[in-house]
C-alpha positions, 0 to 999 in steps of 0.5 A: 917151139915159137913157130908151133905156138904161133901156128896154134894161136893162128888156128884159134884166131881163124876158128874164132873169126869163122865161128863168129862170122857164122853166128852173126850170119845166123842172128842177122838171117833171123832178125831181118826176116829172111825166113819169111822171104824164103817162104815167099820165094818158094811159092814164087818158084813153084809158079815159075816151074813150068816157064823155067822148064819151058825155056830150058827145053827150048834152049836145050832143043836148039843144041840137041840136048833136050833128050838129055835134059828130060832124062836128067829130070826123070832120074832126079824124080825117079820115085814119082814117074807119074808126076814127072810125066805129067809135068813134062807133058805140060811143058811140051804142050806149053811150048807147042802152043807158044810156037804158032798162032795168035798165042805166039806173042802172048805166050812168049810175053807171059813166059818172060814176064814170069821169069823176070818177075822171079828174078826181080824178086830174088834180086830184091831179096839179095839187095835187102840183105846187102842194104842196097836201096836201088834195084837194077834199071829196066835196061840192065834187067832186060840185058843181064837177065836175058843173058842169064836165062839163055846162058845158064841152061846151056852151061848146066846141061853142058856141064852135066853132059861133060860129066857123063862123057868123062865118066863113060870115058874113064870106065872104058879105060883098061883096069891096068891103069892104077888111076882108074878107080881114083878118077871115078871117085874124083868124077863123083865130086863134079856135081859138087864142084858145079853147085859150088861154082853156081852158088858163087856166081849167084852171090857175085852176080845177083846183088846190085852192088860190087861183090868181091869174088873172095866173099862170094866164094866164101859163101858159095862153098858151104852153100853149094855143098849144103844144097847137094847134101839136101838134094841127096836127102830129098831124093832118098827120102822119097824112097822111104815115103813112097808108101804115102803114094797109096794115100795121097796119090800123085800129090805125095810129091808136092809136100816134099817138093815144097819142103825141099825148095823152102829149105834150099832157099833158107840155105841160099839166103843164109849164104847171101847174109854170110857173103855180106858179112864177110865182105863188110866185117865192120858190120859185125860191130854195128849192133855193139856200137852206141848211137853216135852223137850229133857231132859224129853224124855231122862230121861224117856227112860233111866229109863224104859231101866234101869228097863227092863235090870235090871230085865233081869240081875236078871234072871226074866221073860220078864217084863210087861208094868204094872210092868215097870209103877209100878217101875217108879210110872207112869201110863202105858198109859204114857209109851207106846210112849217111849216103842215104841221108844225104840223098834224102835231104837232098844233097846227093844224087844216086846214079846207077851202080852205086855212084853219087853226084852232087845235087847242088852247085858246089860253089853255092852249098855252104856248111851252114846249110848242111848243118841246118838241114841235119838239124831239121832231120834229127836222125842218128847214125852208127859211126865211131871213127871220127875226126877230132878237129870237128868240134873247133870247126863247128863253133867257127861255122855257127858263130862267124862264117856259116854263110862263107864256108863251102862244103868243098872246102871243109877238109881243107879248113 
């Protein structure tokens, strides 16, 4: 009986946490203006359709998979054969013009510039959701985006080809195998599995911060399934709207395409918000916190400065946000605002991959200087976990030893 009661309580608890997470993700998604970001990404993606298909066909042709890719595109847009033919001809002509003559260098440059611009805009949107102020460096963008552009088409085409191969193989099996029908039904789930893996990788790779696989998968699973369902609705809705071709001609496909892309971005950005809130559960409580008093803000800033400066004195590498949070026993999401404040004053230097180093000599910076700089700044932080001993030290700092107490010695006072 006790076990059943515990199981029922646990199910209610899990359901409450998940529902609360989804509700907060929806509220955050709306309040932070992600609807407008999705519309902007929709238009950016429309401008990049031809370069994306061009690079996909160029890579697919190198592996002998260009015919398979073209067949998949024609199947996906079977209700609009004229538009599909026009678009594919445009892509093929684009590739032919960039393969020779004076257009070789310029064509490749424009193609890559369009792709890098789109990828940079997507990263910027994800970084805004994750409260990351710094984008990737130029070097990291060139290396990581280039790898992504070349690997992603190969993986998608290969996975689709593998799915077709498995389906044809299972269909050739004799009917005496009792698993024949079961295997065919299982193979129908392969596109869903591919989409879930793609979305999980998207949430793990795109933000310029450390994302846990668990949080990426937590958002990638529902988003992947939702995108597949939306694609199913989009393809079948074209059959019902085919009558509009008589009125709009080839342009009948454009409104539906834009609506599909826009709702796809809604789902993707909602998933990014969901992934962020799953990894930073304390962020759910931030709207409920009272604005911290001045003592709370100073306490947090001095503690994280002490951790960074002590690590530097020990000869350690620039310290990460996760390491600071571990030393202070706080969640990283609660430190970002204080770290940005210390960077702006400036007492900290921001390095790549969310690492920080001292901006001043550890043996010169005093607690009094930090307090005076915070006095001039006057900002408030949202923070509720405090060290109660700070009040006594503040009197000591201001009345007797403000010029003698170093930041690196703060936690050992």
